[in-house]
KEKE-3310 file (N, C-alpha, C; in steps of 0.2 Angstrom, whole numbers, plus 5000, padded with zeros to 4 digits):
npx = (5355:5363:5377:5376:5379:5389:5397:5388:5383:5395:5397:5385:5387:5399:5393:5384:5392:5399:5388:5384:5396:5394:5382:5384:5392:5383:5372:5378:5382:5370:5364:5372:5368:5355:5355:5362:5352:5341:5346:5348:5335:5327:5334:5332:5321:5308:5296:5280:5268:5258:5263:5266:5278:5289:5296:5310:5318:5335:5341:5353:5362:5363:5368:5380:5387:5387:5395:5407:5409:5410:5423:5429:5420:5420:5434:5436:5427:5431:5445:5442:5434:5444:5454:5446:5442:5454:5459:5451:5452:5459:5450:5438:5444:5447:5434:5428:5437:5446:5460:5475:5476:5488:5496:5502:5495:5482:5481:5471:5461:5468:5471:5458:5454:5464:5462:5450:5452:5461:5452:5443:5452:5458:5466:5473:5465:5468:5467:5458:5455:5443:5441:5428:5414:5402:5394:5400:5405:5413:5417:5428:5436:5443:5452:5464:5475:5469:5458:5449:5445:5436:5434:5425:5431:5421:5413:5423:5425:5412:5408:5410:5422:5417:5406:5412:5419:5409:5404:5416:5418:5406:5410:5421:5415:5408:5419:5424:5413:5414:5406:5410:5417:5407:5399:5408:5410:5397:5396:5405:5400:5388:5392:5399:5389:5380:5389:5392:5379:5376:5386:5382:5369:5372:5381:5373:5363:5371:5375:5363:5359:5370:5375:5374:5366:5349:5344:5334:5317:5318:5329:5324:5314:5323:5330:5319:5317:5329:5327:5317:5324:5335:5327:5321:5333:5338:5328:5328:5341:5341:5331:5337:5349:5342:5336:5347:5352:5342:5342:5355:5353:5344:5352:5361:5357:5347:5349:5362:5366:5360:5367:5380:5378:5375:5387:5396:5391:5394:5408:5412:5406:5395:5380:5371:5379:5383:5370:5367:5377:5372:5360:5365:5373:5363:5357:5365:5370:5382:5392:5399:5404:5401:5390:5385:5375:5379:5391:5387:5381:5390:5391:5388:5376:5363:5361:5347:5345:5348:5340:5327:5309:5299:5309:5316:5307:5307:5321:5321:5312:5320:5331:5348:5350:5342:5329:5335:5329:5324:5335:5341:5331:5332:5345:5344:5337:5346)
npy = (3994:3981:3970:3954:3937:3930:3920:3909:3908:3904:3891:3885:3884:3877:3864:3862:3860:3848:3840:3840:3833:3821:3817:3816:3805:3795:3798:3796:3783:3777:3781:3773:3760:3760:3761:3749:3740:3743:3740:3726:3722:3725:3718:3704:3699:3688:3677:3673:3659:3664:3672:3685:3697:3696:3703:3703:3706:3702:3703:3698:3697:3710:3716:3710:3714:3728:3728:3725:3736:3746:3750:3756:3766:3774:3777:3783:3794:3801:3804:3813:3823:3828:3833:3843:3851:3856:3863:3873:3887:3890:3884:3892:3905:3902:3900:3912:3921:3929:3938:3940:3955:3968:3978:3990:3992:3995:4004:4009:4000:3990:3997:3999:3986:3981:3990:3986:3973:3974:3980:3970:3961:3950:3939:3946:3943:3936:3947:3948:3953:3957:3960:3967:3976:3974:3974:3967:3957:3945:3932:3919:3902:3891:3890:3899:3901:3901:3910:3922:3938:3945:3957:3967:3977:3986:3988:3994:4006:4012:4013:4023:4026:4023:4016:4005:4000:3995:3984:3976:3973:3966:3954:3950:3946:3935:3927:3926:3920:3907:3905:3904:3892:3882:3885:3882:3869:3864:3867:3859:3846:3846:3848:3836:3826:3830:3829:3815:3810:3815:3808:3794:3794:3798:3788:3777:3780:3781:3767:3761:3767:3765:3753:3742:3734:3731:3715:3705:3701:3699:3706:3719:3719:3719:3731:3740:3737:3742:3755:3758:3755:3765:3777:3775:3774:3787:3795:3792:3796:3809:3813:3810:3819:3831:3832:3832:3844:3853:3850:3855:3868:3871:3869:3880:3893:3908:3917:3919:3929:3940:3941:3943:3956:3963:3961:3968:3981:3984:3983:3993:4004:4011:4009:4014:4016:4004:4000:4009:4004:3991:3995:4001:3990:3981:3986:3981:3967:3953:3943:3944:3933:3922:3909:3900:3894:3889:3895:3908:3908:3913:3926:3944:3949:3939:3935:3935:3929:3916:3905:3905:3907:3893:3886:3896:3901:3891:3892:3904:3901:3893:3900:3905:3918:3932:3943:3958:3971:3969:3967:3979:3988:3983:3986:4000:4003:4002)
npz = (4331:4338:4333:4336:4342:4335:4338:4340:4328:4321:4327:4323:4309:4308:4313:4303:4292:4296:4296:4283:4278:4283:4278:4264:4259:4263:4254:4242:4242:4243:4231:4222:4227:4224:4210:4206:4211:4203:4190:4192:4195:4184:4175:4178:4173:4168:4159:4163:4165:4158:4149:4153:4158:4172:4185:4197:4212:4216:4231:4237:4227:4223:4234:4235:4224:4227:4239:4233:4225:4234:4241:4229:4226:4237:4239:4226:4226:4238:4235:4224:4231:4240:4232:4226:4237:4243:4232:4230:4230:4218:4209:4211:4207:4194:4188:4190:4184:4192:4199:4208:4218:4220:4233:4228:4217:4220:4233:4241:4243:4250:4262:4267:4270:4279:4290:4294:4297:4308:4317:4320:4324:4316:4305:4289:4274:4258:4243:4229:4212:4199:4183:4178:4174:4180:4197:4210:4224:4234:4247:4249:4252:4264:4275:4285:4276:4263:4263:4255:4249:4236:4223:4211:4197:4194:4206:4213:4207:4208:4221:4236:4249:4262:4258:4252:4262:4270:4262:4261:4275:4277:4269:4276:4288:4284:4282:4296:4302:4297:4286:4273:4272:4274:4262:4252:4254:4251:4238:4231:4235:4228:4215:4213:4214:4204:4192:4193:4191:4178:4171:4173:4167:4154:4150:4150:4141:4129:4128:4126:4113:4105:4107:4099:4085:4080:4079:4080:4086:4099:4103:4101:4111:4121:4119:4121:4135:4140:4138:4147:4159:4158:4159:4172:4180:4177:4182:4196:4200:4197:4206:4218:4217:4216:4228:4237:4233:4238:4252:4255:4252:4262:4273:4271:4278:4275:4285:4287:4279:4284:4296:4291:4286:4297:4304:4295:4295:4309:4309:4299:4305:4300:4296:4287:4276:4271:4268:4257:4248:4245:4239:4227:4222:4219:4207:4197:4198:4200:4188:4172:4165:4172:4174:4183:4195:4208:4210:4211:4223:4232:4230:4235:4232:4226:4209:4199:4187:4182:4181:4172:4172:4178:4185:4189:4199:4208:4212:4218:4229:4237:4239:4244:4248:4256:4252:4244:4246:4259:4267:4266:4272:4285:4289:4288:4300:4310)
capx = (5355:5370:5378:5377:5378:5394:5400:5383:5383:5401:5396:5380:5390:5403:5389:5381:5397:5400:5382:5385:5401:5391:5376:5386:5394:5377:5368:5382:5382:5363:5363:5375:5364:5348:5357:5363:5346:5337:5348:5346:5327:5324:5338:5331:5314:5306:5289:5276:5264:5253:5266:5268:5285:5289:5303:5311:5325:5339:5345:5359:5367:5364:5373:5387:5390:5388:5401:5413:5410:5410:5429:5430:5416:5422:5440:5436:5424:5436:5450:5439:5432:5450:5457:5442:5442:5460:5461:5445:5454:5461:5444:5434:5447:5446:5427:5426:5442:5449:5467:5477:5477:5493:5495:5504:5490:5477:5482:5465:5458:5472:5470:5452:5454:5469:5459:5444:5455:5463:5446:5440:5457:5458:5472:5471:5464:5470:5463:5458:5451:5440:5440:5421:5410:5396:5395:5400:5410:5412:5422:5429:5441:5442:5456:5468:5479:5465:5453:5450:5440:5436:5430:5425:5432:5415:5411:5428:5424:5406:5407:5414:5426:5412:5402:5416:5421:5403:5404:5422:5416:5401:5413:5425:5411:5407:5425:5424:5408:5415:5401:5414:5419:5401:5397:5413:5408:5391:5397:5409:5396:5383:5395:5401:5383:5378:5393:5390:5372:5376:5390:5378:5363:5375:5384:5367:5360:5376:5375:5356:5358:5375:5378:5373:5360:5343:5344:5329:5312:5321:5334:5320:5312:5328:5331:5313:5318:5334:5324:5314:5329:5338:5323:5321:5339:5339:5323:5330:5347:5339:5328:5342:5353:5338:5335:5353:5352:5337:5345:5361:5351:5341:5358:5364:5352:5347:5351:5369:5367:5358:5372:5385:5376:5376:5394:5399:5389:5397:5415:5413:5403:5391:5375:5368:5384:5382:5363:5368:5381:5368:5356:5369:5374:5357:5356:5369:5374:5384:5398:5397:5406:5399:5383:5384:5371:5383:5396:5383:5379:5395:5390:5385:5369:5362:5358:5341:5344:5352:5335:5320:5303:5297:5315:5318:5303:5310:5327:5320:5309:5325:5337:5352:5350:5336:5327:5339:5325:5323:5341:5342:5327:5335:5351:5342:5334:5352)
capy = (3986:3978:3964:3949:3930:3928:3913:3905:3907:3900:3885:3882:3883:3871:3859:3861:3857:3841:3836:3839:3829:3814:3815:3815:3798:3791:3799:3794:3776:3776:3781:3767:3754:3760:3760:3742:3737:3744:3736:3719:3721:3725:3713:3698:3698:3682:3676:3667:3654:3668:3677:3691:3698:3696:3706:3702:3709:3698:3707:3695:3699:3717:3718:3707:3719:3734:3728:3725:3743:3751:3753:3760:3772:3778:3780:3788:3801:3804:3808:3819:3828:3830:3838:3849:3854:3859:3867:3877:3894:3890:3883:3898:3910:3900:3901:3919:3926:3933:3938:3944:3963:3970:3984:3995:3993:3999:4005:4011:3993:3987:4001:3998:3979:3981:3994:3982:3967:3976:3982:3964:3956:3944:3939:3949:3938:3938:3951:3947:3958:3954:3965:3966:3982:3973:3975:3961:3955:3939:3929:3912:3899:3886:3891:3906:3901:3901:3915:3928:3943:3946:3963:3968:3984:3990:3990:3998:4012:4015:4014:4027:4023:4021:4010:3999:3997:3991:3978:3972:3971:3960:3948:3948:3943:3928:3923:3925:3915:3901:3904:3902:3884:3879:3886:3878:3861:3862:3868:3853:3841:3847:3847:3829:3823:3832:3826:3808:3809:3816:3803:3788:3795:3799:3782:3772:3782:3779:3760:3760:3768:3764:3747:3736:3734:3726:3709:3701:3704:3698:3712:3724:3719:3721:3738:3743:3736:3746:3762:3759:3755:3771:3782:3775:3776:3794:3798:3791:3800:3816:3815:3811:3825:3837:3831:3834:3851:3856:3849:3859:3875:3872:3870:3887:3898:3915:3921:3921:3936:3946:3941:3946:3963:3966:3962:3973:3987:3985:3984:4000:4009:4015:4004:4017:4016:3997:4000:4012:4000:3986:3998:4002:3984:3978:3988:3977:3962:3947:3943:3943:3927:3917:3907:3894:3896:3887:3900:3914:3908:3917:3933:3948:3949:3933:3937:3931:3927:3910:3900:3909:3903:3889:3884:3903:3901:3886:3894:3910:3898:3890:3904:3906:3925:3935:3949:3964:3976:3968:3968:3987:3990:3981:3991:4007:4003:4002)
capz = (4332:4339:4330:4341:4340:4330:4340:4339:4320:4319:4330:4319:4303:4309:4314:4297:4288:4298:4294:4275:4277:4285:4273:4257:4258:4263:4248:4236:4242:4242:4223:4219:4228:4220:4203:4205:4212:4197:4185:4194:4195:4177:4171:4180:4170:4165:4157:4167:4160:4154:4144:4156:4160:4179:4187:4204:4215:4220:4235:4239:4221:4223:4240:4233:4219:4231:4243:4229:4222:4240:4241:4224:4226:4243:4237:4221:4228:4243:4231:4221:4236:4243:4227:4225:4243:4244:4227:4229:4228:4211:4205:4211:4203:4187:4186:4190:4181:4197:4199:4215:4218:4224:4237:4224:4211:4223:4241:4244:4245:4255:4268:4270:4272:4285:4295:4296:4300:4314:4321:4323:4326:4312:4300:4283:4269:4251:4240:4222:4208:4193:4178:4176:4175:4185:4204:4214:4229:4238:4251:4248:4256:4269:4281:4284:4270:4257:4264:4250:4247:4229:4221:4204:4195:4194:4212:4216:4203:4209:4228:4239:4254:4267:4256:4251:4269:4272:4258:4263:4281:4276:4267:4281:4293:4281:4284:4303:4304:4293:4280:4266:4272:4272:4255:4247:4255:4248:4230:4229:4235:4223:4209:4212:4213:4197:4188:4193:4188:4171:4168:4173:4162:4147:4148:4149:4134:4124:4127:4123:4106:4101:4109:4094:4080:4081:4074:4081:4090:4106:4104:4101:4117:4126:4119:4125:4142:4141:4138:4154:4164:4158:4162:4179:4183:4177:4186:4203:4201:4197:4212:4223:4216:4218:4236:4240:4232:4243:4259:4255:4252:4268:4277:4271:4280:4273:4291:4287:4275:4289:4301:4288:4285:4304:4305:4291:4298:4315:4307:4296:4309:4296:4293:4281:4270:4268:4264:4251:4244:4243:4234:4221:4219:4216:4200:4192:4202:4196:4184:4165:4162:4177:4173:4187:4201:4214:4212:4213:4231:4235:4228:4240:4230:4221:4203:4198:4179:4181:4179:4171:4172:4184:4188:4193:4205:4214:4215:4223:4234:4241:4238:4249:4249:4257:4247:4245:4249:4266:4270:4266:4277:4292:4290:4289:4306:4315)
cpx = (5362:5371:5380:5376:5383:5396:5395:5383:5389:5400:5390:5383:5395:5399:5386:5386:5399:5394:5382:5390:5399:5386:5379:5388:5388:5373:5372:5381:5375:5361:5366:5371:5358:5350:5358:5356:5341:5339:5347:5339:5325:5328:5336:5323:5313:5298:5286:5272:5259:5256:5268:5275:5285:5296:5304:5318:5329:5344:5352:5364:5368:5369:5380:5391:5391:5394:5407:5414:5411:5417:5431:5427:5419:5429:5440:5433:5428:5441:5448:5437:5439:5453:5453:5442:5448:5462:5455:5446:5455:5454:5439:5437:5447:5439:5425:5431:5446:5457:5469:5478:5483:5492:5497:5499:5484:5477:5476:5461:5461:5471:5464:5452:5459:5465:5453:5447:5457:5457:5443:5445:5458:5464:5469:5471:5468:5465:5463:5453:5448:5439:5433:5418:5404:5398:5394:5406:5408:5418:5422:5435:5439:5446:5460:5472:5475:5459:5454:5444:5441:5431:5430:5428:5426:5413:5416:5427:5418:5405:5412:5418:5422:5408:5406:5418:5415:5403:5410:5421:5411:5405:5418:5421:5409:5413:5425:5419:5408:5409:5404:5415:5413:5399:5402:5411:5402:5392:5401:5404:5391:5386:5397:5394:5380:5382:5392:5384:5372:5380:5386:5372:5366:5378:5378:5364:5365:5375:5368:5356:5364:5379:5378:5367:5355:5343:5338:5323:5314:5325:5329:5316:5317:5330:5325:5314:5323:5332:5321:5319:5333:5333:5322:5327:5340:5334:5326:5336:5345:5335:5332:5346:5349:5337:5341:5354:5348:5340:5351:5358:5347:5347:5361:5358:5353:5349:5358:5371:5365:5364:5378:5384:5377:5383:5398:5397:5393:5405:5416:5410:5398:5386:5372:5373:5383:5375:5364:5372:5376:5363:5359:5370:5368:5355:5359:5373:5377:5390:5396:5399:5405:5391:5381:5381:5375:5388:5393:5381:5384:5394:5387:5377:5368:5358:5352:5340:5346:5346:5329:5315:5302:5303:5317:5314:5305:5316:5326:5316:5314:5331:5341:5353:5343:5335:5332:5336:5325:5329:5343:5338:5330:5341:5349:5339:5340:5352)
cpy = (3984:3971:3959:3942:3927:3921:3908:3903:3903:3892:3881:3880:3877:3864:3857:3858:3850:3837:3835:3833:3821:3812:3813:3808:3793:3792:3796:3786:3773:3776:3775:3761:3754:3759:3752:3738:3738:3740:3728:3718:3720:3720:3706:3696:3691:3681:3671:3663:3658:3673:3684:3692:3700:3698:3704:3704:3704:3702:3705:3697:3706:3719:3715:3712:3726:3734:3728:3732:3748:3754:3758:3767:3777:3781:3785:3795:3804:3807:3814:3824:3832:3835:3844:3854:3859:3863:3872:3884:3894:3889:3889:3904:3908:3901:3908:3924:3930:3933:3942:3951:3964:3977:3990:3997:3997:3999:4006:4005:3990:3991:4000:3991:3978:3984:3989:3976:3969:3978:3975:3959:3950:3945:3942:3943:3940:3942:3950:3952:3955:3960:3965:3973:3981:3974:3969:3961:3949:3936:3922:3909:3895:3887:3898:3906:3902:3907:3921:3932:3945:3952:3964:3975:3988:3992:3995:4005:4016:4017:4019:4023:4020:4015:4004:3996:3993:3984:3974:3969:3965:3954:3946:3944:3936:3924:3921:3920:3909:3900:3901:3894:3880:3879:3882:3871:3860:3863:3862:3847:3841:3846:3840:3825:3824:3829:3818:3806:3810:3810:3796:3788:3795:3792:3777:3774:3780:3771:3758:3761:3766:3757:3741:3737:3730:3721:3704:3704:3704:3704:3718:3725:3721:3728:3742:3743:3741:3753:3763:3760:3762:3777:3782:3777:3784:3798:3798:3795:3807:3818:3815:3817:3831:3837:3834:3842:3855:3856:3854:3866:3876:3873:3877:3892:3905:3919:3923:3927:3941:3946:3945:3954:3966:3967:3967:3980:3989:3987:3991:4005:4013:4011:4007:4017:4009:3996:4003:4008:3994:3989:3999:3995:3980:3980:3984:3972:3956:3948:3941:3936:3921:3915:3901:3897:3894:3892:3907:3914:3912:3924:3937:3948:3943:3936:3932:3929:3920:3905:3903:3904:3899:3887:3891:3903:3897:3889:3900:3907:3896:3894:3905:3913:3928:3941:3955:3969:3975:3969:3975:3990:3989:3985:3998:4008:4003:4009)
cpz = (4332:4336:4335:4338:4335:4332:4339:4332:4318:4321:4325:4312:4303:4309:4307:4292:4289:4296:4286:4274:4278:4280:4266:4256:4258:4257:4242:4236:4241:4234:4220:4221:4224:4212:4202:4206:4206:4191:4186:4193:4188:4172:4173:4178:4167:4163:4161:4162:4156:4149:4147:4159:4168:4181:4195:4206:4218:4224:4237:4233:4222:4229:4239:4229:4223:4235:4239:4226:4228:4240:4236:4224:4231:4241:4232:4223:4233:4240:4228:4225:4238:4238:4226:4231:4244:4238:4225:4227:4221:4207:4205:4207:4196:4184:4186:4186:4186:4197:4206:4213:4223:4227:4232:4219:4214:4231:4244:4247:4251:4262:4271:4273:4279:4291:4298:4300:4307:4319:4324:4324:4323:4307:4293:4278:4263:4248:4232:4219:4202:4188:4175:4178:4180:4192:4208:4219:4233:4242:4249:4252:4262:4276:4280:4278:4263:4257:4259:4250:4240:4227:4214:4203:4196:4201:4215:4213:4206:4216:4231:4245:4259:4264:4254:4257:4272:4269:4260:4270:4281:4274:4272:4287:4290:4283:4291:4305:4301:4288:4274:4266:4271:4265:4250:4248:4251:4240:4228:4229:4229:4216:4208:4210:4206:4191:4187:4189:4181:4168:4167:4167:4155:4145:4146:4142:4128:4123:4124:4116:4102:4103:4104:4090:4082:4076:4075:4085:4097:4107:4104:4108:4122:4126:4122:4132:4144:4142:4145:4159:4164:4161:4169:4183:4183:4181:4194:4204:4201:4203:4218:4223:4218:4225:4239:4239:4237:4250:4260:4256:4259:4274:4277:4272:4277:4279:4290:4283:4280:4294:4298:4287:4292:4306:4301:4293:4304:4313:4304:4300:4306:4293:4287:4275:4267:4265:4258:4246:4241:4238:4227:4218:4216:4209:4195:4195:4197:4193:4177:4163:4167:4176:4178:4194:4208:4215:4214:4220:4235:4235:4234:4239:4225:4215:4201:4191:4178:4178:4178:4172:4178:4188:4192:4199:4210:4216:4220:4229:4239:4240:4244:4251:4250:4252:4249:4248:4257:4270:4271:4272:4284:4294:4291:4296:4312:4319)
residu = (MET:LYS:TYR:VAL:GLY:MET:TYR:THR:GLN:ILE:ARG:ARG:ASN:ASN:MET:ARG:THR:ILE:LEU:LEU:LEU:LEU:MET:PHE:PRO:VAL:ILE:MET:LEU:GLY:MET:VAL:TRP:VAL:PHE:LEU:ALA:LEU:VAL:ASN:TYR:PHE:GLY:ASN:GLY:TYR:TYR:ASP:GLN:TYR:GLY:ASN:VAL:VAL:HIS:GLN:LEU:ASP:ALA:ASP:THR:VAL:ASN:TYR:TYR:PHE:LEU:ASN:ALA:LEU:PRO:TRP:VAL:VAL:GLY:GLY:VAL:GLY:ILE:TRP:PHE:ALA:ILE:ALA:TYR:PHE:SER:ASN:THR:ALA:MET:VAL:ARG:ALA:ALA:THR:GLY:ALA:ARG:PRO:LEU:THR:ARG:LYS:GLU:ASN:PRO:ARG:VAL:TYR:ASN:ILE:VAL:GLU:ASN:LEU:CYS:MET:THR:CYS:ASN:MET:ASP:MET:PRO:GLN:ILE:ASN:ILE:ILE:ASN:ASP:PRO:GLN:LEU:ASN:ALA:PHE:ALA:SER:GLY:ILE:ASP:LYS:LYS:SER:TYR:THR:VAL:THR:LEU:THR:THR:GLY:ILE:LEU:ASN:LEU:LEU:ASP:ASP:ASP:GLU:LEU:ALA:GLY:VAL:ILE:GLY:HIS:GLU:LEU:THR:HIS:ILE:ARG:ASN:HIS:ASP:THR:ARG:LEU:LEU:ILE:THR:SER:ILE:ILE:PHE:VAL:GLY:ILE:VAL:SER:THR:VAL:MET:SER:MET:VAL:VAL:GLN:THR:MET:TYR:ASN:VAL:MET:TRP:PHE:GLY:GLY:GLY:ARG:ARG:SER:SER:SER:ASN:GLU:LYS:ASN:ASN:GLY:LEU:SER:ILE:VAL:VAL:VAL:LEU:LEU:ILE:GLY:ALA:VAL:CYS:CYS:ALA:ILE:ALA:TYR:LEU:PHE:THR:LEU:LEU:THR:ARG:PHE:ALA:ILE:SER:ARG:LYS:ARG:GLU:TYR:MET:ALA:ASP:ALA:GLY:GLY:ALA:GLU:LEU:CYS:GLY:ASN:PRO:LEU:ALA:LEU:ALA:SER:ALA:LEU:ARG:LYS:ILE:SER:GLY:ASP:PRO:GLY:LEU:GLY:ASN:VAL:LYS:ARG:ASP:ASP:ILE:ALA:GLN:LEU:PHE:ILE:ILE:HIS:PRO:GLN:HIS:PHE:ALA:PRO:GLY:MET:MET:GLY:PHE:PHE:ASN:SER:LEU:PHE:SER:THR:HIS:PRO:GLU:THR:LYS:LYS:ARG:ILE:GLU:ILE:LEU:GLU:GLN:PHE)
# end
C-alpha cells in the first residue's frame, strides 16, 4: 500500500486550523454574551400582583455591556493565545519533562532522523528526550523553528533501529502534514476555554458564599437567586466548553494517524517494523508524569487511563486516535 494524499492532508489540516481560529473568537464572545444575558435576566426580577417572581431580559442593556467588554475580551484572549501559541514548545517541554538531546549523547537517534529527513527532503527538527521508562514518542511545534520530535528513554532502549526508524518516520510525517500545528492550536483553545470557565464558576461561587452575611429574609431570597444564577452560568459555560471540545476532536480526524503510519512506513521502507513498534508501545504507552488528555493527543498511542468510567467511554467515542490493533493490521497489509 503506497502512501498517497500528503498534499491533500496538508490542505485539509490548514483549512481546519483556520476554521478553529475563526470559531474560537465566536465561541468566546458567545460565552460572554450568554453570561451577561443570564446575569441581566435573573437580576431584573420583580414581583407581580400575585406575588410571583417575573424575570425579563433587557437586551439593550446586555448589548451595551457586551460592546463595552468586547475590546477587553478580544484583546485579553488575543494576547493570551499569542503567548501560548508562540511559547508552545516551552509549554509542552515543561508539561512532559523533555530536554534537548545532543548528537554526542545519542548519535544513533541523530543518524536515523537525518537519514529520514534526507529521504523526504525536509529540514531536520529538534530532538528531545524524556527520562521515562514508558514507551512514547510525539511530534510538536508550529513552524520550522519549533518543530520537535520527542522520544522517551524507554522507547530508545526497547526498539531496534528499524522499529525506531518507523516511529520517527511516523512523527516526521505528522510534521510534514502540519498535524502538529492543528493539534497545538486545539490544545491552546481548549485550555483557554476551560480556564475561563473555571475562573467564572469559581468567582461566582466565592461571591455567593463569601460575599456577605445573611441579615434578612430579602437577603436569603437573593442568596437563593444567586445559587440559581451560578448553576445556570456554570451549566451554560460547561455546555459551551464541552461543545467546543467535541468540535475540536471532530476537526482532528483519526485519519491523520493512518496517514502518519503510512508516511512512516514509506520513509523507513519497512511497514512491518512500524507495526512491530506499535505492538511493543501499546504494552506501556504514555508518560508517568503527564495526566493531561490534551497533551496525550500528541502521543503516538493515546493512553486510555485518563478518564475512567463513563468519561472514559465518551473519550474513546471521540478519541483522536484509532484503535492500535486496527493500525497494526493495516500496516501488515502493505
